[in-house]
C-alpha atoms as an extended CHARMM CRD file, in Angstrom:
* protein
*
       290  EXT
         1         1  UNK       CA            109.4970000000       94.8570000000       80.5940000000  PROA      1               0.0000000000
         2         2  UNK       CA            111.0210000000       98.2910000000       79.5490000000  PROA      2               0.0000000000
         3         3  UNK       CA            113.9820000000       99.0480000000       81.5940000000  PROA      3               0.0000000000
         4         4  UNK       CA            113.7960000000      102.7990000000       83.0840000000  PROA      4               0.0000000000
         5         5  UNK       CA            116.2830000000      105.0910000000       84.3030000000  PROA      5               0.0000000000
         6         6  UNK       CA            115.8330000000      103.4760000000       87.6420000000  PROA      6               0.0000000000
         7         7  UNK       CA            115.1140000000       99.8350000000       87.8350000000  PROA      7               0.0000000000
         8         8  UNK       CA            115.1220000000       97.0820000000       90.3200000000  PROA      8               0.0000000000
         9         9  UNK       CA            117.0150000000       95.0080000000       88.3620000000  PROA      9               0.0000000000
        10        10  UNK       CA            120.0180000000       97.6000000000       87.7560000000  PROA      10              0.0000000000
        11        11  UNK       CA            119.6750000000       98.0210000000       91.4190000000  PROA      11              0.0000000000
        12        12  UNK       CA            120.6320000000       94.3920000000       92.2030000000  PROA      12              0.0000000000
        13        13  UNK       CA            123.1060000000       93.5000000000       89.5920000000  PROA      13              0.0000000000
        14        14  UNK       CA            125.7860000000       95.8950000000       91.7770000000  PROA      14              0.0000000000
        15        15  UNK       CA            124.5800000000       94.0000000000       95.0560000000  PROA      15              0.0000000000
        16        16  UNK       CA            124.7580000000       90.4890000000       93.2430000000  PROA      16              0.0000000000
        17        17  UNK       CA            128.4830000000       90.7410000000       91.6010000000  PROA      17              0.0000000000
        18        18  UNK       CA            130.0270000000       91.6800000000       95.3710000000  PROA      18              0.0000000000
        19        19  UNK       CA            131.9770000000       88.4500000000       96.8170000000  PROA      19              0.0000000000
        20        20  UNK       CA            129.8110000000       87.7060000000       99.6700000000  PROA      20              0.0000000000
        21        21  UNK       CA            126.5840000000       88.5960000000      101.1880000000  PROA      21              0.0000000000
        22        22  UNK       CA            127.0650000000       90.7290000000      104.4820000000  PROA      22              0.0000000000
        23        23  UNK       CA            124.9200000000       93.3360000000      106.1640000000  PROA      23              0.0000000000
        24        24  UNK       CA            125.7300000000       95.9450000000      103.4490000000  PROA      24              0.0000000000
        25        25  UNK       CA            123.7310000000       93.6340000000      101.0450000000  PROA      25              0.0000000000
        26        26  UNK       CA            120.9740000000       93.0980000000      103.0310000000  PROA      26              0.0000000000
        27        27  UNK       CA            120.7560000000       97.3210000000      103.4250000000  PROA      27              0.0000000000
        28        28  UNK       CA            120.8570000000       97.9910000000       99.6730000000  PROA      28              0.0000000000
        29        29  UNK       CA            118.3240000000       94.9520000000       98.9650000000  PROA      29              0.0000000000
        30        30  UNK       CA            115.8020000000       96.3500000000      101.7070000000  PROA      30              0.0000000000
        31        31  UNK       CA            116.3860000000      100.1060000000       99.7350000000  PROA      31              0.0000000000
        32        32  UNK       CA            116.0050000000       98.6700000000       96.3850000000  PROA      32              0.0000000000
        33        33  UNK       CA            112.8210000000       96.8830000000       97.3010000000  PROA      33              0.0000000000
        34        34  UNK       CA            111.0440000000      100.3790000000       98.8080000000  PROA      34              0.0000000000
        35        35  UNK       CA            112.2800000000      102.5130000000       95.8920000000  PROA      35              0.0000000000
        36        36  UNK       CA            110.7510000000       99.6330000000       93.7840000000  PROA      36              0.0000000000
        37        37  UNK       CA            107.5550000000      100.4110000000       95.4480000000  PROA      37              0.0000000000
        38        38  UNK       CA            107.5140000000       97.2540000000       97.4300000000  PROA      38              0.0000000000
        39        39  UNK       CA            106.0250000000       99.0710000000      100.5980000000  PROA      39              0.0000000000
        40        40  UNK       CA            107.3410000000       98.8880000000      103.6730000000  PROA      40              0.0000000000
        41        41  UNK       CA            105.6880000000       95.8120000000      105.0300000000  PROA      41              0.0000000000
        42        42  UNK       CA            105.8430000000       93.1330000000      101.8270000000  PROA      42              0.0000000000
        43        43  UNK       CA            109.7090000000       94.2610000000      101.8280000000  PROA      43              0.0000000000
        44        44  UNK       CA            110.1810000000       93.5520000000      105.6450000000  PROA      44              0.0000000000
        45        45  UNK       CA            108.5240000000       90.1080000000      104.9480000000  PROA      45              0.0000000000
        46        46  UNK       CA            110.7100000000       89.2650000000      101.7660000000  PROA      46              0.0000000000
        47        47  UNK       CA            113.9160000000       90.2650000000      103.6740000000  PROA      47              0.0000000000
        48        48  UNK       CA            113.2440000000       88.2920000000      106.8960000000  PROA      48              0.0000000000
        49        49  UNK       CA            112.1490000000       85.3800000000      104.3120000000  PROA      49              0.0000000000
        50        50  UNK       CA            115.7120000000       85.7600000000      101.8670000000  PROA      50              0.0000000000
        51        51  UNK       CA            117.3010000000       85.8500000000      105.0540000000  PROA      51              0.0000000000
        52        52  UNK       CA            115.3670000000       82.5830000000      106.6560000000  PROA      52              0.0000000000
        53        53  UNK       CA            116.7880000000       81.1010000000      103.2510000000  PROA      53              0.0000000000
        54        54  UNK       CA            120.5130000000       82.2970000000      103.1500000000  PROA      54              0.0000000000
        55        55  UNK       CA            120.7860000000       80.9060000000      107.0900000000  PROA      55              0.0000000000
        56        56  UNK       CA            119.1140000000       77.3950000000      105.6020000000  PROA      56              0.0000000000
        57        57  UNK       CA            121.1810000000       76.6270000000      102.9290000000  PROA      57              0.0000000000
        58        58  UNK       CA            124.3010000000       78.3700000000      104.5600000000  PROA      58              0.0000000000
        59        59  UNK       CA            125.1240000000       80.1420000000      101.4310000000  PROA      59              0.0000000000
        60        60  UNK       CA            127.5750000000       83.4660000000      101.3150000000  PROA      60              0.0000000000
        61        61  UNK       CA            127.2000000000       83.4020000000       97.2700000000  PROA      61              0.0000000000
        62        62  UNK       CA            125.2960000000       86.9540000000       96.3350000000  PROA      62              0.0000000000
        63        63  UNK       CA            124.4330000000       84.8080000000       92.8560000000  PROA      63              0.0000000000
        64        64  UNK       CA            122.3630000000       82.4140000000       95.3060000000  PROA      64              0.0000000000
        65        65  UNK       CA            120.5100000000       85.1630000000       96.7180000000  PROA      65              0.0000000000
        66        66  UNK       CA            120.0070000000       86.6960000000       93.6060000000  PROA      66              0.0000000000
        67        67  UNK       CA            118.0370000000       82.8140000000       92.7060000000  PROA      67              0.0000000000
        68        68  UNK       CA            116.2500000000       83.0000000000       96.3200000000  PROA      68              0.0000000000
        69        69  UNK       CA            115.0770000000       86.6750000000       95.4480000000  PROA      69              0.0000000000
        70        70  UNK       CA            113.8080000000       85.7020000000       92.1830000000  PROA      70              0.0000000000
        71        71  UNK       CA            111.7630000000       82.3030000000       93.1890000000  PROA      71              0.0000000000
        72        72  UNK       CA            110.6040000000       83.9010000000       96.0680000000  PROA      72              0.0000000000
        73        73  UNK       CA            108.8560000000       86.7820000000       93.9860000000  PROA      73              0.0000000000
        74        74  UNK       CA            107.4520000000       84.1810000000       92.0960000000  PROA      74              0.0000000000
        75        75  UNK       CA            106.1910000000       82.0440000000       94.8330000000  PROA      75              0.0000000000
        76        76  UNK       CA            104.7070000000       85.3130000000       95.9630000000  PROA      76              0.0000000000
        77        77  UNK       CA            103.0720000000       86.1420000000       92.5490000000  PROA      77              0.0000000000
        78        78  UNK       CA            101.6700000000       83.0790000000       92.2710000000  PROA      78              0.0000000000
        79        79  UNK       CA             99.5610000000       82.4990000000       95.2330000000  PROA      79              0.0000000000
        80        80  UNK       CA             97.3200000000       84.6290000000       92.7080000000  PROA      80              0.0000000000
        81        81  UNK       CA             95.0360000000       83.1160000000       90.1840000000  PROA      81              0.0000000000
        82        82  UNK       CA             95.7050000000       85.8300000000       87.6170000000  PROA      82              0.0000000000
        83        83  UNK       CA             93.4520000000       83.9630000000       84.6420000000  PROA      83              0.0000000000
        84        84  UNK       CA             90.8190000000       85.7910000000       82.9720000000  PROA      84              0.0000000000
        85        85  UNK       CA             87.7150000000       84.2960000000       82.8920000000  PROA      85              0.0000000000
        86        86  UNK       CA             86.2700000000       84.9970000000       79.0610000000  PROA      86              0.0000000000
        87        87  UNK       CA             84.1810000000       81.3590000000       78.5960000000  PROA      87              0.0000000000
        88        88  UNK       CA             80.7140000000       82.6690000000       78.6300000000  PROA      88              0.0000000000
        89        89  UNK       CA             79.4180000000       83.8910000000       75.4700000000  PROA      89              0.0000000000
        90        90  UNK       CA             79.0930000000       86.8570000000       75.5590000000  PROA      90              0.0000000000
        91        91  UNK       CA             81.7230000000       86.8530000000       78.1630000000  PROA      91              0.0000000000
        92        92  UNK       CA             80.7940000000       90.5620000000       79.7400000000  PROA      92              0.0000000000
        93        93  UNK       CA             83.5580000000       92.4950000000       81.5470000000  PROA      93              0.0000000000
        94        94  UNK       CA             82.6860000000       95.5610000000       83.7400000000  PROA      94              0.0000000000
        95        95  UNK       CA             85.8950000000       98.1330000000       83.8070000000  PROA      95              0.0000000000
        96        96  UNK       CA             85.6260000000      100.1590000000       86.8980000000  PROA      96              0.0000000000
        97        97  UNK       CA             88.0370000000      103.0160000000       88.4460000000  PROA      97              0.0000000000
        98        98  UNK       CA             88.5450000000      106.3520000000       89.2830000000  PROA      98              0.0000000000
        99        99  UNK       CA             88.6520000000      109.0160000000       86.6680000000  PROA      99              0.0000000000
       100       100  UNK       CA             92.5410000000      109.7710000000       85.2000000000  PROA      100             0.0000000000
       101       101  UNK       CA             93.9180000000      106.6580000000       85.7480000000  PROA      101             0.0000000000
       102       102  UNK       CA             93.9080000000      105.6360000000       82.1800000000  PROA      102             0.0000000000
       103       103  UNK       CA             90.7380000000      103.5020000000       81.7850000000  PROA      103             0.0000000000
       104       104  UNK       CA             89.5780000000      104.6060000000       78.4090000000  PROA      104             0.0000000000
       105       105  UNK       CA             93.0420000000      104.0850000000       77.0930000000  PROA      105             0.0000000000
       106       106  UNK       CA             92.4840000000      100.4340000000       78.8910000000  PROA      106             0.0000000000
       107       107  UNK       CA             89.6780000000       99.5880000000       77.2810000000  PROA      107             0.0000000000
       108       108  UNK       CA             90.7550000000      100.4310000000       73.6940000000  PROA      108             0.0000000000
       109       109  UNK       CA             93.8900000000       98.2040000000       74.5530000000  PROA      109             0.0000000000
       110       110  UNK       CA             92.4610000000       95.4840000000       76.0140000000  PROA      110             0.0000000000
       111       111  UNK       CA             89.9530000000       95.4960000000       73.0980000000  PROA      111             0.0000000000
       112       112  UNK       CA             93.3040000000       94.9880000000       71.1970000000  PROA      112             0.0000000000
       113       113  UNK       CA             94.7260000000       92.2250000000       72.9340000000  PROA      113             0.0000000000
       114       114  UNK       CA             91.5880000000       89.9600000000       72.7660000000  PROA      114             0.0000000000
       115       115  UNK       CA             91.4810000000       90.6540000000       69.0640000000  PROA      115             0.0000000000
       116       116  UNK       CA             94.9290000000       89.3090000000       68.7290000000  PROA      116             0.0000000000
       117       117  UNK       CA             93.2780000000       85.9190000000       69.9410000000  PROA      117             0.0000000000
       118       118  UNK       CA             90.8200000000       86.0210000000       67.3790000000  PROA      118             0.0000000000
       119       119  UNK       CA             88.0850000000       87.0050000000       69.8710000000  PROA      119             0.0000000000
       120       120  UNK       CA             85.1190000000       89.9380000000       68.1210000000  PROA      120             0.0000000000
       121       121  UNK       CA             84.7820000000       92.3900000000       70.8530000000  PROA      121             0.0000000000
       122       122  UNK       CA             82.0590000000       95.3000000000       71.6340000000  PROA      122             0.0000000000
       123       123  UNK       CA             82.1590000000       98.1620000000       73.9080000000  PROA      123             0.0000000000
       124       124  UNK       CA             79.8120000000       99.7320000000       75.9610000000  PROA      124             0.0000000000
       125       125  UNK       CA             80.2490000000      103.7800000000       76.5280000000  PROA      125             0.0000000000
       126       126  UNK       CA             78.2690000000      103.8740000000       79.7110000000  PROA      126             0.0000000000
       127       127  UNK       CA             79.8600000000      106.6720000000       81.4360000000  PROA      127             0.0000000000
       128       128  UNK       CA             77.4580000000      108.8460000000       79.9510000000  PROA      128             0.0000000000
       129       129  UNK       CA             78.3890000000      111.8840000000       82.1910000000  PROA      129             0.0000000000
       130       130  UNK       CA             81.3060000000      113.2260000000       80.6490000000  PROA      130             0.0000000000
       131       131  UNK       CA             80.2400000000      113.7750000000       76.5810000000  PROA      131             0.0000000000
       132       132  UNK       CA             84.3420000000      113.8090000000       76.0070000000  PROA      132             0.0000000000
       133       133  UNK       CA             84.4110000000      110.6590000000       77.5660000000  PROA      133             0.0000000000
       134       134  UNK       CA             82.0060000000      109.1180000000       74.9670000000  PROA      134             0.0000000000
       135       135  UNK       CA             84.0350000000      110.1520000000       71.7520000000  PROA      135             0.0000000000
       136       136  UNK       CA             87.5150000000      109.2220000000       73.5490000000  PROA      136             0.0000000000
       137       137  UNK       CA             86.0610000000      105.7360000000       73.9350000000  PROA      137             0.0000000000
       138       138  UNK       CA             85.0710000000      105.7570000000       70.3510000000  PROA      138             0.0000000000
       139       139  UNK       CA             88.3550000000      106.6050000000       69.2220000000  PROA      139             0.0000000000
       140       140  UNK       CA             90.1320000000      104.0440000000       71.1920000000  PROA      140             0.0000000000
       141       141  UNK       CA             87.6630000000      101.0140000000       70.5330000000  PROA      141             0.0000000000
       142       142  UNK       CA             88.0040000000      101.7770000000       66.8500000000  PROA      142             0.0000000000
       143       143  UNK       CA             91.7640000000      101.6630000000       67.2080000000  PROA      143             0.0000000000
       144       144  UNK       CA             91.5720000000       98.6140000000       69.2090000000  PROA      144             0.0000000000
       145       145  UNK       CA             89.2340000000       97.5160000000       66.3000000000  PROA      145             0.0000000000
       146       146  UNK       CA             86.3060000000       97.0630000000       68.3630000000  PROA      146             0.0000000000
       147       147  UNK       CA             82.6640000000       97.8680000000       68.1320000000  PROA      147             0.0000000000
       148       148  UNK       CA             81.0090000000      100.8050000000       70.1640000000  PROA      148             0.0000000000
       149       149  UNK       CA             77.3080000000      101.3540000000       71.6550000000  PROA      149             0.0000000000
       150       150  UNK       CA             76.8940000000      104.5000000000       72.3130000000  PROA      150             0.0000000000
       151       151  UNK       CA             74.1060000000      106.5210000000       74.2480000000  PROA      151             0.0000000000
       152       152  UNK       CA             71.4400000000      107.5500000000       72.0880000000  PROA      152             0.0000000000
       153       153  UNK       CA             71.2100000000      110.5790000000       73.8480000000  PROA      153             0.0000000000
       154       154  UNK       CA             72.5110000000      112.5840000000       76.3710000000  PROA      154             0.0000000000
       155       155  UNK       CA             72.7990000000      111.8990000000       79.7670000000  PROA      155             0.0000000000
       156       156  UNK       CA             71.1280000000      108.3760000000       78.9380000000  PROA      156             0.0000000000
       157       157  UNK       CA             70.7630000000      106.4810000000       81.8940000000  PROA      157             0.0000000000
       158       158  UNK       CA             74.1970000000      104.2180000000       81.7470000000  PROA      158             0.0000000000
       159       159  UNK       CA             71.9900000000      100.9010000000       82.7270000000  PROA      159             0.0000000000
       160       160  UNK       CA             70.3990000000      101.2980000000       79.5870000000  PROA      160             0.0000000000
       161       161  UNK       CA             73.8450000000      101.5130000000       77.7350000000  PROA      161             0.0000000000
       162       162  UNK       CA             75.0860000000       98.5770000000       79.3690000000  PROA      162             0.0000000000
       163       163  UNK       CA             71.7820000000       96.7080000000       78.1360000000  PROA      163             0.0000000000
       164       164  UNK       CA             71.7980000000       98.0050000000       74.7840000000  PROA      164             0.0000000000
       165       165  UNK       CA             75.3210000000       96.6670000000       74.3590000000  PROA      165             0.0000000000
       166       166  UNK       CA             74.9310000000       93.4630000000       75.7550000000  PROA      166             0.0000000000
       167       167  UNK       CA             71.7730000000       92.9960000000       73.3170000000  PROA      167             0.0000000000
       168       168  UNK       CA             74.2600000000       93.9510000000       70.4960000000  PROA      168             0.0000000000
       169       169  UNK       CA             76.5730000000       91.4700000000       71.4930000000  PROA      169             0.0000000000
       170       170  UNK       CA             73.8920000000       88.7360000000       71.3750000000  PROA      170             0.0000000000
       171       171  UNK       CA             72.0520000000       89.8360000000       68.0710000000  PROA      171             0.0000000000
       172       172  UNK       CA             75.4890000000       89.9370000000       66.2000000000  PROA      172             0.0000000000
       173       173  UNK       CA             77.2240000000       86.9320000000       67.8850000000  PROA      173             0.0000000000
       174       174  UNK       CA             80.1480000000       89.4970000000       69.4710000000  PROA      174             0.0000000000
       175       175  UNK       CA             82.1610000000       87.2700000000       72.2120000000  PROA      175             0.0000000000
       176       176  UNK       CA             83.4590000000       89.7370000000       74.4020000000  PROA      176             0.0000000000
       177       177  UNK       CA             82.0980000000       92.6530000000       75.9560000000  PROA      177             0.0000000000
       178       178  UNK       CA             83.9730000000       95.7440000000       77.7880000000  PROA      178             0.0000000000
       179       179  UNK       CA             81.2060000000       97.9270000000       79.4340000000  PROA      179             0.0000000000
       180       180  UNK       CA             83.1400000000      101.3680000000       80.6360000000  PROA      180             0.0000000000
       181       181  UNK       CA             81.6250000000      103.0660000000       83.7340000000  PROA      181             0.0000000000
       182       182  UNK       CA             82.1290000000      106.2900000000       85.3420000000  PROA      182             0.0000000000
       183       183  UNK       CA             85.1170000000      107.1820000000       87.1900000000  PROA      183             0.0000000000
       184       184  UNK       CA             83.6670000000      110.1760000000       89.7180000000  PROA      184             0.0000000000
       185       185  UNK       CA             84.1620000000      109.5610000000       93.4440000000  PROA      185             0.0000000000
       186       186  UNK       CA             83.1850000000      112.6090000000       94.7240000000  PROA      186             0.0000000000
       187       187  UNK       CA             79.4150000000      111.3960000000       94.8730000000  PROA      187             0.0000000000
       188       188  UNK       CA             80.7610000000      107.9100000000       96.0920000000  PROA      188             0.0000000000
       189       189  UNK       CA             77.6050000000      106.6950000000       97.5710000000  PROA      189             0.0000000000
       190       190  UNK       CA             75.6160000000      107.4510000000       94.4730000000  PROA      190             0.0000000000
       191       191  UNK       CA             78.3870000000      106.0030000000       92.3050000000  PROA      191             0.0000000000
       192       192  UNK       CA             78.3100000000      102.4720000000       93.7680000000  PROA      192             0.0000000000
       193       193  UNK       CA             74.4720000000      102.8690000000       93.5160000000  PROA      193             0.0000000000
       194       194  UNK       CA             74.9280000000      103.2940000000       89.7400000000  PROA      194             0.0000000000
       195       195  UNK       CA             77.1850000000      100.4560000000       89.3810000000  PROA      195             0.0000000000
       196       196  UNK       CA             75.0690000000       98.1200000000       91.3440000000  PROA      196             0.0000000000
       197       197  UNK       CA             72.3860000000       98.8290000000       88.9370000000  PROA      197             0.0000000000
       198       198  UNK       CA             74.3350000000       98.4290000000       86.0330000000  PROA      198             0.0000000000
       199       199  UNK       CA             75.2550000000       95.2200000000       87.5950000000  PROA      199             0.0000000000
       200       200  UNK       CA             71.8440000000       94.0400000000       87.8320000000  PROA      200             0.0000000000
       201       201  UNK       CA             70.4950000000       94.9280000000       84.5620000000  PROA      201             0.0000000000
       202       202  UNK       CA             73.2530000000       93.1290000000       82.8350000000  PROA      202             0.0000000000
       203       203  UNK       CA             72.7540000000       89.7460000000       85.0520000000  PROA      203             0.0000000000
       204       204  UNK       CA             69.3660000000       89.6280000000       83.7070000000  PROA      204             0.0000000000
       205       205  UNK       CA             70.6000000000       89.4730000000       80.1410000000  PROA      205             0.0000000000
       206       206  UNK       CA             74.1050000000       87.3690000000       80.7940000000  PROA      206             0.0000000000
       207       207  UNK       CA             76.3090000000       86.7710000000       83.5100000000  PROA      207             0.0000000000
       208       208  UNK       CA             79.2100000000       89.2340000000       84.3760000000  PROA      208             0.0000000000
       209       209  UNK       CA             82.1900000000       87.4110000000       83.6130000000  PROA      209             0.0000000000
       210       210  UNK       CA             84.8930000000       89.8850000000       85.4150000000  PROA      210             0.0000000000
       211       211  UNK       CA             84.8580000000       93.3400000000       87.0170000000  PROA      211             0.0000000000
       212       212  UNK       CA             88.2610000000       94.5280000000       86.3700000000  PROA      212             0.0000000000
       213       213  UNK       CA             89.5130000000       97.6920000000       88.6710000000  PROA      213             0.0000000000
       214       214  UNK       CA             92.1920000000       99.7510000000       86.7420000000  PROA      214             0.0000000000
       215       215  UNK       CA             94.8620000000      101.2730000000       88.8230000000  PROA      215             0.0000000000
       216       216  UNK       CA             97.8230000000      103.7250000000       87.9170000000  PROA      216             0.0000000000
       217       217  UNK       CA            100.6980000000      102.2360000000       89.3130000000  PROA      217             0.0000000000
       218       218  UNK       CA            102.5400000000      105.6700000000       89.7240000000  PROA      218             0.0000000000
       219       219  UNK       CA            100.4030000000      106.6850000000       92.5800000000  PROA      219             0.0000000000
       220       220  UNK       CA            101.3210000000      103.5880000000       94.3580000000  PROA      220             0.0000000000
       221       221  UNK       CA             99.4920000000      103.2140000000       97.7590000000  PROA      221             0.0000000000
       222       222  UNK       CA             97.4500000000      106.3060000000       97.6270000000  PROA      222             0.0000000000
       223       223  UNK       CA             95.7330000000      104.3320000000       94.6690000000  PROA      223             0.0000000000
       224       224  UNK       CA             95.0640000000      101.6660000000       96.6080000000  PROA      224             0.0000000000
       225       225  UNK       CA             93.0920000000      103.9660000000       98.8560000000  PROA      225             0.0000000000
       226       226  UNK       CA             91.7750000000      106.1230000000       96.4210000000  PROA      226             0.0000000000
       227       227  UNK       CA             90.2010000000      102.7550000000       94.6150000000  PROA      227             0.0000000000
       228       228  UNK       CA             88.7390000000      101.0630000000       98.2910000000  PROA      228             0.0000000000
       229       229  UNK       CA             84.9730000000      102.2010000000       97.1480000000  PROA      229             0.0000000000
       230       230  UNK       CA             84.9160000000      100.7220000000       94.3820000000  PROA      230             0.0000000000
       231       231  UNK       CA             86.7730000000       97.5120000000       96.0570000000  PROA      231             0.0000000000
       232       232  UNK       CA             84.2120000000       96.9460000000       98.4160000000  PROA      232             0.0000000000
       233       233  UNK       CA             81.2880000000       97.3100000000       96.3990000000  PROA      233             0.0000000000
       234       234  UNK       CA             81.8950000000       96.7830000000       93.0970000000  PROA      234             0.0000000000
       235       235  UNK       CA             82.6290000000       92.9950000000       93.4360000000  PROA      235             0.0000000000
       236       236  UNK       CA             85.8650000000       93.5490000000       91.4400000000  PROA      236             0.0000000000
       237       237  UNK       CA             87.2310000000       90.4170000000       90.6950000000  PROA      237             0.0000000000
       238       238  UNK       CA             90.9070000000       91.5940000000       88.8810000000  PROA      238             0.0000000000
       239       239  UNK       CA             93.0030000000       94.1460000000       88.5780000000  PROA      239             0.0000000000
       240       240  UNK       CA             94.5680000000       96.0370000000       85.8550000000  PROA      240             0.0000000000
       241       241  UNK       CA             97.9640000000       98.2110000000       86.5050000000  PROA      241             0.0000000000
       242       242  UNK       CA             98.4060000000      101.2940000000       84.1720000000  PROA      242             0.0000000000
       243       243  UNK       CA            101.5340000000      103.4460000000       83.7840000000  PROA      243             0.0000000000
       244       244  UNK       CA            103.6230000000      100.4430000000       85.1680000000  PROA      244             0.0000000000
       245       245  UNK       CA            107.2060000000      101.8430000000       83.7840000000  PROA      245             0.0000000000
       246       246  UNK       CA            109.1090000000       98.2570000000       83.8710000000  PROA      246             0.0000000000
       247       247  UNK       CA            110.2940000000       97.4850000000       87.0420000000  PROA      247             0.0000000000
       248       248  UNK       CA            110.8100000000      100.9300000000       88.1550000000  PROA      248             0.0000000000
       249       249  UNK       CA            107.5340000000      100.5590000000       90.1970000000  PROA      249             0.0000000000
       250       250  UNK       CA            107.2520000000       96.7660000000       89.8620000000  PROA      250             0.0000000000
       251       251  UNK       CA            107.0070000000       95.9700000000       93.3590000000  PROA      251             0.0000000000
       252       252  UNK       CA            103.3660000000       97.8550000000       93.4460000000  PROA      252             0.0000000000
       253       253  UNK       CA            102.0790000000       94.3340000000       91.8610000000  PROA      253             0.0000000000
       254       254  UNK       CA            102.9470000000       92.2040000000       95.2250000000  PROA      254             0.0000000000
       255       255  UNK       CA            102.0340000000       95.3340000000       97.2380000000  PROA      255             0.0000000000
       256       256  UNK       CA             98.3640000000       96.0620000000       95.5010000000  PROA      256             0.0000000000
       257       257  UNK       CA             97.9060000000       91.8470000000       95.0740000000  PROA      257             0.0000000000
       258       258  UNK       CA             98.6580000000       91.2530000000       99.2110000000  PROA      258             0.0000000000
       259       259  UNK       CA             96.8800000000       94.1670000000      100.4600000000  PROA      259             0.0000000000
       260       260  UNK       CA             93.2070000000       94.1580000000       98.1750000000  PROA      260             0.0000000000
       261       261  UNK       CA             93.3900000000       89.9120000000       98.2880000000  PROA      261             0.0000000000
       262       262  UNK       CA             92.4780000000       90.4550000000       94.1430000000  PROA      262             0.0000000000
       263       263  UNK       CA             95.0920000000       89.2750000000       91.1970000000  PROA      263             0.0000000000
       264       264  UNK       CA             96.5570000000       91.6110000000       89.1330000000  PROA      264             0.0000000000
       265       265  UNK       CA             95.3810000000       90.1630000000       85.4990000000  PROA      265             0.0000000000
       266       266  UNK       CA             96.8850000000       92.3710000000       83.1120000000  PROA      266             0.0000000000
       267       267  UNK       CA             99.5590000000       94.8170000000       83.1860000000  PROA      267             0.0000000000
       268       268  UNK       CA             99.8840000000       98.5610000000       81.0230000000  PROA      268             0.0000000000
       269       269  UNK       CA            103.2930000000       99.2340000000       80.3160000000  PROA      269             0.0000000000
       270       270  UNK       CA            103.3630000000      101.9740000000       77.6310000000  PROA      270             0.0000000000
       271       271  UNK       CA            100.8620000000      103.8070000000       75.5260000000  PROA      271             0.0000000000
       272       272  UNK       CA            101.1600000000      101.9720000000       72.1690000000  PROA      272             0.0000000000
       273       273  UNK       CA             97.5730000000      100.3890000000       71.3770000000  PROA      273             0.0000000000
       274       274  UNK       CA             99.6380000000       96.9810000000       71.9490000000  PROA      274             0.0000000000
       275       275  UNK       CA            101.0990000000       97.6230000000       75.3430000000  PROA      275             0.0000000000
       276       276  UNK       CA             98.6690000000       95.7270000000       77.2140000000  PROA      276             0.0000000000
       277       277  UNK       CA             99.9300000000       92.2030000000       78.4900000000  PROA      277             0.0000000000
       278       278  UNK       CA             98.5140000000       89.2530000000       80.6140000000  PROA      278             0.0000000000
       279       279  UNK       CA            100.5250000000       88.8540000000       84.1010000000  PROA      279             0.0000000000
       280       280  UNK       CA            102.6640000000       85.7740000000       84.4830000000  PROA      280             0.0000000000
       281       281  UNK       CA            104.2130000000       85.6000000000       87.8040000000  PROA      281             0.0000000000
       282       282  UNK       CA            107.1750000000       83.4100000000       86.2830000000  PROA      282             0.0000000000
       283       283  UNK       CA            108.0780000000       86.0770000000       83.5030000000  PROA      283             0.0000000000
       284       284  UNK       CA            107.3290000000       89.1160000000       85.6370000000  PROA      284             0.0000000000
       285       285  UNK       CA            109.5970000000       87.9540000000       88.0640000000  PROA      285             0.0000000000
       286       286  UNK       CA            112.4130000000       87.1420000000       86.1990000000  PROA      286             0.0000000000
       287       287  UNK       CA            112.4390000000       90.2890000000       84.3730000000  PROA      287             0.0000000000
       288       288  UNK       CA            112.1960000000       92.0200000000       87.7240000000  PROA      288             0.0000000000
       289       289  UNK       CA            115.4560000000       90.3780000000       89.3950000000  PROA      289             0.0000000000
       290       290  UNK       CA            117.4680000000       89.9220000000       86.3600000000  PROA      290             0.0000000000
């Protein structure tokens, strides 16, 4: 994980070289966690747990606290099953999220990610409201090595594009289908009705393996509020965090999982086509703290 100009790891290093754990250690730790976007509730809970562990093991060594922090974060991350479920053939993934969160680039990166595991991918351009969206998606699909099914005419019904994409996958034996959807939220009811219709049309042809909600990590808690309509109505099974600039915003991973009850399954940490990774609690906790 790339280290930002401010990072949790860097903030913690100064704290853990002190000779003993004292009250300023706890104050510094609280500040570091809040700055890393854990949010006040999660930060308070982590501090309480760590104080209890330090008391139980009767330690005053800051290196013990560092180890306990890493273990505690890993325990919290590991409460959620971060496995992508893509065993059906074709495995259909619906990608949802408000405009501007990086949905289009995420789909291209996800196609590339799947390709690295030897999977064949087709992308369905079911965000038919914006002509530019289809062209952008085609560019990213090509970069990700995926085929694309475009609308056959302007303003085509999104559900029919989804239908054609599944049909293409079945005819060609393509293993994984990624369906892009509209991200406008100003007509919330209409958008959710449309997603319901897309789901219904897809499910007549194939089960939906995952509904992934793309969230911009830099918007913090506001991002969750923006996405609440999707969380309530779209049957979201996993989260994809974009613009996660290393450990500077790393706490948002835990904050958003705890708030929504939905696991983070993929992390976008850069602009390149290869900058999307799966989420592994052990690796992520170590990257945050070390």
